[in-house]
C-alpha positions as CSV (number, residue, x, y, z in Angstrom):
1,M,0.1,-5.6,39.3
2,N,2.6,-4.3,36.8
3,R,5.4,-6.1,36.0
4,P,8.5,-4.4,37.5
5,N,9.6,-2.5,34.5
6,T,6.6,-1.0,33.8
7,R,5.4,2.3,35.0
8,P,1.9,3.0,35.8
9,D,2.2,6.8,33.7
10,T,3.5,4.5,31.0
11,L,0.8,1.9,30.7
12,S,-2.0,4.5,31.1
13,D,-0.9,6.1,27.7
14,L,-0.3,3.3,26.2
15,L,-4.0,2.2,26.7
16,Q,-5.1,5.7,25.6
17,K,-3.5,5.2,22.4
18,I,-3.5,1.4,21.7
19,S,-6.9,-0.1,21.3
20,H,-7.7,-3.8,21.8
21,T,-8.6,-3.6,17.9
22,D,-5.4,-2.3,17.4
23,I,-3.7,-5.4,18.9
24,E,-5.9,-7.4,16.5
25,E,-4.7,-6.1,13.7
26,G,-1.1,-6.6,14.8
27,I,-2.2,-10.2,15.3
28,A,-3.2,-10.1,11.5
29,E,-0.7,-8.3,10.1
30,Y,1.8,-11.0,12.3
31,Q,-0.1,-14.1,10.2
32,E,0.1,-12.4,7.6
33,A,4.0,-11.9,7.3
34,D,5.6,-14.2,4.6
35,D,9.0,-14.1,6.0
36,L,8.1,-13.8,10.2
37,D,11.5,-13.7,11.2
38,A,12.4,-10.5,8.9
39,W,8.9,-9.1,9.7
40,M,10.0,-8.7,13.6
41,K,13.5,-7.7,12.8
42,G,12.3,-4.6,10.9
43,L,10.0,-4.2,14.3
44,N,13.5,-4.5,16.5
45,A,12.0,-7.7,18.2
46,G,13.4,-10.9,18.2
47,P,11.6,-14.4,18.7
48,S,10.1,-14.6,22.2
49,R,11.6,-16.9,24.9
50,R,9.0,-16.5,27.9
51,Y,5.8,-14.6,26.6
52,F,3.8,-15.5,24.2
53,L,0.1,-14.3,23.3
54,I,-2.3,-17.2,23.1
55,W,-4.5,-16.5,19.6
56,H,-6.9,-19.4,19.2
57,G,-4.5,-22.0,20.7
58,A,-1.1,-20.8,18.9
59,M,1.4,-19.2,21.0
60,L,2.6,-15.8,19.4
61,H,6.0,-14.4,19.5
62,A,3.5,-11.1,21.8
63,K,6.5,-8.8,22.1
64,A,6.4,-8.3,18.1
65,I,2.5,-8.0,18.0
66,G,2.7,-5.1,20.9
67,K,5.0,-3.1,18.8
68,A,3.3,-3.9,15.1
69,A,0.4,-2.0,17.3
70,F,2.9,0.7,18.5
71,R,4.3,1.2,14.4
72,A,0.6,1.4,13.3
73,N,-0.3,4.2,15.5
74,N,3.2,6.1,14.8
75,I,4.4,5.2,18.7
76,P,8.3,4.7,18.5
77,H,8.7,1.1,18.5
78,Q,12.1,-0.1,18.5
79,N,13.1,0.7,22.5
80,W,10.6,-0.8,24.8
81,H,11.7,-2.7,27.6
82,T,9.1,-6.2,27.5
83,D,7.3,-5.7,30.4
84,P,5.2,-2.6,29.3
85,I,4.2,-4.5,26.4
86,I,3.1,-7.3,28.1
87,D,0.8,-5.4,30.9
88,M,-0.9,-3.7,28.0
89,L,-1.4,-6.6,26.0
90,E,-2.9,-8.2,29.3
91,S,-4.6,-5.3,30.3
92,Q,-6.6,-5.4,26.6
93,G,-7.9,-8.7,27.6
94,F,-5.3,-10.6,26.0
95,A,-4.0,-14.2,26.8
96,I,-0.2,-14.4,27.8
97,W,1.5,-17.6,28.4
98,D,4.1,-16.3,30.8
99,V,6.7,-19.3,30.5
100,E,8.1,-19.1,33.9
101,R,5.2,-19.0,35.5
102,D,3.2,-21.4,33.4
103,G,5.5,-23.9,32.5
104,D,5.7,-25.3,29.2
105,F,3.1,-25.3,26.6
106,D,0.1,-27.0,27.1
107,Y,-2.9,-26.5,24.0
108,S,-5.5,-27.4,26.2
109,A,-4.6,-25.1,29.3
110,A,-4.1,-22.7,26.9
111,K,-7.2,-22.6,24.9
112,A,-9.1,-23.0,28.2
113,Y,-7.2,-19.5,29.5
114,E,-7.4,-17.9,26.5
115,T,-11.2,-18.4,26.5
116,A,-11.5,-17.3,30.3
117,R,-9.4,-14.0,29.6
118,R,-12.2,-13.2,26.5
119,L,-14.8,-14.1,28.7
120,A,-13.2,-11.9,31.7
121,R,-14.1,-8.5,29.8
122,P,-16.6,-6.5,31.7
123,G,-20.1,-7.8,29.9
124,Q,-18.4,-10.1,27.4
125,L,-20.1,-13.3,28.9
126,Q,-23.7,-11.9,28.9
127,F,-23.2,-10.3,25.5
128,R,-22.2,-13.8,23.7
129,R,-25.7,-15.6,25.8
130,D,-28.1,-12.3,24.0
131,A,-26.1,-12.9,20.9
132,L,-26.7,-16.2,20.5
133,A,-30.2,-16.1,21.3
134,L,-31.0,-12.8,19.3
135,W,-29.5,-15.1,16.3
136,D,-30.8,-18.3,16.9
137,Y,-27.7,-19.7,18.1
138,R,-26.5,-20.1,14.2
139,C,-23.7,-18.1,12.3
140,A,-25.3,-15.4,10.5
141,I,-23.5,-15.4,7.3
142,S,-22.6,-19.6,7.0
143,G,-25.8,-21.1,8.8
144,T,-23.4,-23.2,11.5
145,N,-24.7,-24.2,15.1
146,L,-21.8,-25.6,16.3
147,D,-21.9,-23.8,19.7
148,T,-17.8,-24.2,19.9
149,V,-17.2,-22.3,16.4
150,L,-19.4,-19.7,17.2
151,E,-18.8,-15.9,18.4
152,A,-20.6,-13.2,19.0
153,A,-18.8,-10.4,17.3
154,H,-19.5,-6.2,17.7
155,I,-20.8,-4.6,14.5
156,V,-19.6,-1.2,15.8
157,P,-16.0,-2.7,17.8
158,H,-16.1,-2.4,21.2
159,A,-13.4,-0.5,21.1
160,Q,-14.7,2.5,19.0
161,A,-17.4,2.4,21.9
162,G,-19.3,-0.2,20.4
163,E,-22.4,-0.9,22.8
164,M,-21.8,-4.5,24.4
165,R,-25.9,-5.2,23.6
166,A,-27.7,-7.9,21.6
167,E,-28.8,-5.0,19.1
168,N,-25.1,-4.5,18.1
169,S,-24.3,-8.0,17.6
170,I,-24.0,-10.5,14.5
171,V,-23.0,-14.5,15.3
172,L,-20.3,-15.6,13.1
173,R,-18.0,-18.3,12.9
174,V,-14.9,-18.3,14.4
175,D,-13.0,-18.0,10.8
176,L,-15.8,-15.7,9.7
177,H,-15.4,-13.9,12.8
178,R,-11.9,-13.2,11.9
179,L,-12.3,-12.2,8.7
180,F,-14.9,-9.7,9.5
181,D,-12.4,-7.9,12.0
182,A,-9.9,-7.6,9.5
183,G,-12.2,-5.9,7.3
184,L,-11.9,-9.1,4.7
185,I,-15.5,-9.6,4.4
186,A,-18.4,-7.0,5.1
187,I,-22.3,-6.4,5.0
188,D,-23.6,-3.8,2.3
189,P,-25.8,-1.9,4.3
190,K,-28.5,-1.5,1.1
191,T,-28.4,-4.7,0.5
192,L,-27.6,-6.6,3.7
193,S,-25.6,-9.0,1.1
194,V,-22.1,-10.7,2.1
195,T,-19.5,-9.1,-0.2
196,M,-15.2,-10.1,0.4
197,Q,-12.0,-8.8,-0.9
198,Q,-10.5,-10.7,-3.6
199,S,-8.0,-12.0,-1.8
200,V,-10.4,-14.4,0.5
201,K,-13.2,-15.0,-2.4
202,S,-12.1,-18.1,-3.6
203,A,-11.8,-20.1,-0.5
204,Y,-15.9,-18.8,0.2
205,P,-17.2,-19.6,-3.2
206,D,-20.6,-20.3,-1.9
207,L,-21.0,-17.7,1.1
208,Q,-20.0,-14.6,-1.3
209,K,-23.4,-12.4,-1.8
210,K,-25.0,-14.4,0.9
211,V,-28.2,-12.2,1.9
212,L,-28.4,-12.1,5.8
213,E,-32.0,-11.9,7.5
214,L,-31.8,-9.7,10.5
215,P,-33.2,-11.2,13.5
216,E,-36.5,-8.8,15.0
217,G,-35.1,-6.9,17.0
218,G,-31.9,-7.4,16.5
219,P,-29.2,-4.2,14.4
220,S,-30.7,-2.1,11.8
221,A,-28.8,-2.8,8.5
222,T,-27.1,1.7,9.2
223,K,-25.1,-0.6,12.2
224,F,-23.0,-2.2,9.0
225,Q,-22.2,1.3,7.5
226,E,-19.1,2.2,9.4
227,R,-17.6,-1.4,8.5
228,W,-18.7,-0.9,5.0
229,N,-16.9,2.3,4.7
230,V,-13.6,0.7,6.1
231,F,-14.0,-2.6,3.9
232,N,-14.4,-0.5,0.4
233,A,-11.6,1.5,1.6
234,G,-9.2,-1.3,1.8
235,Q,-10.9,-3.1,-1.2
236,D,-8.0,-5.5,-3.3
């Protein structure tokens, strides 16, 4: 059920214009802000008192992230009621901690809720199972086999009509998944080598230029072309 100040037509319009990937990019912008207060002020969004977006167990100011996604899509972002923004975030599968509903923040409960919300996306649980089996339960880049830090990533983003199938998957360690989605690392479709933006190379010296081994029955090298194009467009 939508919140009291959310009109169904407004929410429907937002969901057509704002994708899951747009919101993840808003999260990245939030996390990279040198001065978070100034960044939020530029969005006409103050610190949250009630609603927080849970991201890897951390509490982020939810309304500001929603407004960042609006701004990136040229949607006027200054004067929005909180309700439709929060309903949009939840409709896109993000976990929202409501202080009035959920009480004081509890890390363990928040992390469990976040995981449940992510796996609730249609087909996500089966996608993860199939991807892990295909990639031999290891991170395709680092080789890590610790299940709790492994995630199934979409090569062609799900929000861009990428298939929820193992052939569109790559298994990555959590931090590498975030960098992959943010366009800070990519796979060269010609050589299958891992390439990183200058800003992150120093943190991963052993992984730069590592060559992927594609599993039998898995994605083709051409699957990585779109992400490769985006990566090159954003070279730092």
